[in-house]
N, C-alpha and C positions, 0 to 999 in steps of 0.2 A: 503494502501501498503506499509504503514510501515513494515512487516513482510517479504514482498518481498524486499522491499528496503535493509534494516538488510541483507539478504541472499546475497546478492550481493556484498555489501559493502565486510561481511567477508570472500569474495574470495582471493587469492594474482591472479593479472594478472597484471603485469610490462607488458610497450614493449613487442613485441616478444614472450612476453607468457601466453597468452590469454589464454591457452587450457583449463585450469578448467572451466572460465568463461563461453566460450564458451559452454560447456558439457550442461555445468547447462543450460545456456538460452533452446538448443537444446529441454532439457529434458523439460521442462515449453511452450515451443512454437509447439512441431513433431504434435500435433493431431488439431492442426489448421492453419493451413496454409504447405503451401510448399514451400521446401527449401531446397539452396547448400550450399557447400563453395570454395570461393573464392583459388586460387593457396594462395595467402598471409593469407587465414586466418579466412575472415571478413565472415559473416553467409547473405548472401541474401536472403528474404523471400519474397515470393509472398502473398497477402491476396486478396480473392473474395470477392466482396462488392455484393451490392444489383446491380449496375449496373456495365458496363467497357466505360469507358469515354474517347474521343477522342484522349488524351495528358496522359504521366504517373505524378505520383507522387512517390513521394522516402521519405520516413523519415528513421532518421537515429540517429544513439548514436554510439559512441563508446567504447568497450569496458576495452578495456587496465587502468593499472593506471598510475602514476609516480614510481619512485623506484631507483633500483641503483643496480648496475653491478659490480663485484668482477675483480680488475684489476694484482691485486699481495697479494703475500703472502709476508707477512715479518718478517725477525731473528729470532724476538721478539713471533711470533704465530698470532701479527694481521693483519688484511685485509685491504688493500688500497681501493677504489675503485673511480667512476664516476658514474654521477647524470644519471639513464634513464627519459628524460624530464627535465621538469625545476623545480629546489627545492634550496629555499636560504637556503644554508646552518645553519642560525641561527636557522630553524626549526629544521634541521639535530639531531647539538651536543643532546648528553644526551639520545638520543630517541630509546625505545627496537626493534630489529629487527628479520627478519628472513630469515636465509640466504637458498640458494640452495633447490633442491627438496627433503632432508631432514624437513628442517625447520630449521636446525641447531640456537639454543638462541642467540643473541648476542646485541652490544649496540655501538650505536656512539660516538664513543670516542673525546679528543682535547689534546691539551696541557695543561697543571694542570698552571692556573694562575699563579701562583707561579713562574714561569719558562718561564713569557714570558715580552720581553720587555716592559713599559712604553708607548713606540710608536705601537705594538703590540697589547696590550692592548686598545686602542683609537681607533683600527682600526675595520671594521664587518669581523668575521670571513671570512675563504672561504676553502671550499671544499679537495682541495690541504692540509691543515692543518686538516685536519680527519683521522678516521683510524675506521672500525668495530672491536670488543673485542669478541672473542666467548669465551673466558678459557681458549685459548690454550696454554700452556706452552715452545712452540718453534714451527719450521715452520715445521718440519718433522710433529708431531703432527696434528697440521691445516691441511696440506695437504692431511692426510689421512680422511678430510671432505667434505673436501670446493672444488672447480675447479677453476680455472680460467675462469671469464664468466657466473659461479654462476648472479643467480636471488637474490637480496634482497630486503626485503619489507617490509613497515611498520608493525608491531607489534602493532594494534591497536584495542580493542575494541569497539561496536556499543551501545553506551549509549543514553540516552532520557535525555534530560533536560530544566527544568519548564515544561509548562506543554504541549507544543505540536514542539519544536526543538531537533534534535537528534547531534552525536557529534561521525564521524567515520575519517576512511580512503576513500579515492575512491567515496566517494559520484562524484566526478566527474571522467568517464560518469557512474556511476550504476545510477541516477536518474533520466539517459534519457532510462535507459535501461530496470529501470522498468515501463516509460510507457507506450515503446515498447510494452512490454512485457503482462501489461492490455489491449495496444488498439489491440494488436494482439488475444485480447480470448470474444471482442466487435464484434458486429456485423457493418461492417462500407456500408457507403453509396455508396463506389464509390472503385474500384481495387485501391489496393497499393503496393507500395512494400516495403515493413523492412527493414531496411540494420542495422546490428553489427560488425563497422567499428573496424578494431584491428589497431595498430598502428599511432593515432592521437596524442599522445604526445610526437611525438621525429621529427615529421614534417610532417602527416596530410598524410602516407604513404597509407594506408589500404583504405580512402577515392576517392583516386585518380581512386584505381585501379578498384573498383568496379562502378564505377558513370562510369567510363567508357562501364562498363560491364551492367550497365540499360539503361543509356543513355534517364533518366528520360526529363520532360520537368520545371516539379518544384523540388522542394527542400525544404523540414524543416530539417533543422539540428537541434538535444533538444540534453543542453548542461548544465552545470553548467558554471555558471561566478563569479567574484569576486566580494561579498560584504566588503563594508570598512565600516558601519555606525553604527562605535562606538565613542565614547565618543573623542573630539579634528580633528575631522575628516569631512570638512563642506562641500559644498555645491557640485562642480561636482566630486571630489575628493571621495565619498560616492562610486562612483559607481551608485551603487543600494541599496536598501536594505530589509532584509528579514521582510517579512509577508507582502510586499506590491504586492506581486504576481510576471507573469510568466516577464520574462525581457524578450522585444523584441529590440533587435538592430537593429540600421539605418547602423552604422559603426564600423568597429575595425578595427584591423591592416592588416587582409586579404579578405576584404572584402568589398563592399558596396552595402548593401541588397538593395532588388530589392524594388521599393517607392509603389507598389498597394498593396503586400507581408503585407508591413509591415503597410497602413493604416487598411487593411483588418482585418489586427488582432486586430487594436486596436476598428477597426471597430464592429468588431465579441462581445469584449471581453466590450465594452458597452452596445452592445442588452443583452447580458447576465449576466450581475452585478457582472461580475469579475474583480478582482485587477487587475491591470498592469502597467508597466512601461517602461521606455526606462533605456540605457547604458547611461551617464552620461560624459564617457568619449572614447574617440578614442585608446582602449588598447585592447592587447591580442587579440587573436582569435581561429578558433575552423575545423573543416573540411567543414564549406564553403570555405575557403578560394580556395581547393581544385576543393570541388562539381562545383563549379558556373563555372566556365572556362573548363571545360570538356566539349569532343567533341567540340559540337557548343555553347553551351554553355549554362546553367541552370538559371531560375529564381531561387534565392534563399533567406531562411527565416532562421533566428536563434530564438529558441526560449530558454528560458533560467533560469533554479530556481537556483537564488541568494543563494550566499555562503560565507558565512567567511574562512578563513584563510584555502583558496584553495589550495594544492599541498603540505597539511603536512597531518601531522596525526592524525590531530585534525579539521579536515573540520566541520563547523556548518551551518547548514539547518531547514527551518520550513518546518513540514511536510502540512499548509497551501498551501505552495507556488507550491508543488510537485502537489498534487489534484487539485491546479489553470491550474497548467501549462498541466495536462493531460486533463483538458475538453478544454483549449483552444485550444489543436493539436487537439482533436477531433474532433468540431468544423469546422479546419478551413480545414482538410481530405474529410469534407462534401460540403465546398465550393470555393474552390482551384482550382478544375477539370472541374469549371461550370467557368472558366474566360477565 
């Protein structure tokens, strides 16, 4: 699955600009399921299983990644920008980026430290103080190659770390997309819908529309979630840990998850000897926030791959967690329709 994850992560797909990701996924799944594209751009797939259940199961992940968007061109040829999704300014400073459809090379800059006051040096940086340098001599030159509203993407390689870890942009949520592509190539016990959603990072927008279209009874949301398992972080603040398996949440800031589905996930993990953990802080959120309140209400579960340095150019995950998440979700897809 590593090669699949690599290919997915290296595609640029900021929220609202997921076309390249969508085209790649369609090429991968077009021969193993039926699919349609909804008006917002999400891919809604149907996979025939050995049996047709009485209730619908939807498994989903989001295609988009965090990034930036150009808001103005300054007289010196540098660009101001806004963030697309939740990005901390401290992870953006000095990062190489690609701008617009022509992928113009640039770097995110900030005021030189010797030009900051003592008070400014002691404060956390803010996005309003950053800019993108594309090497243009002035505004006229920059405007020849960049337009307002152009998307800006982290320029990040997919790198293997240690024996079983990888570093890349967009592991959130190309990890979930990789699991679904693999599942779509498997023989399933029950019919299931698989949805690759758009615009999760800017407010769960694609999932609200696609859940309305599918009208599922059950949903399993595949995600990547924050792991802070590093030296100096103790107890619940670690949230989850790399290498300890998929993360099954009981609650986050947008969803209280179905208790029976939560228990079922840990039951399956125990029976299958799969490592499994829960999220030890009520933080963050994902497409479940829109899905579980769609229509008449949807019984919803989230299964996430732990990921360090989320929403940055250098997300780090462990491949065993991705593989074990896939195994858990496959078993869930065989059990949930029986509830």
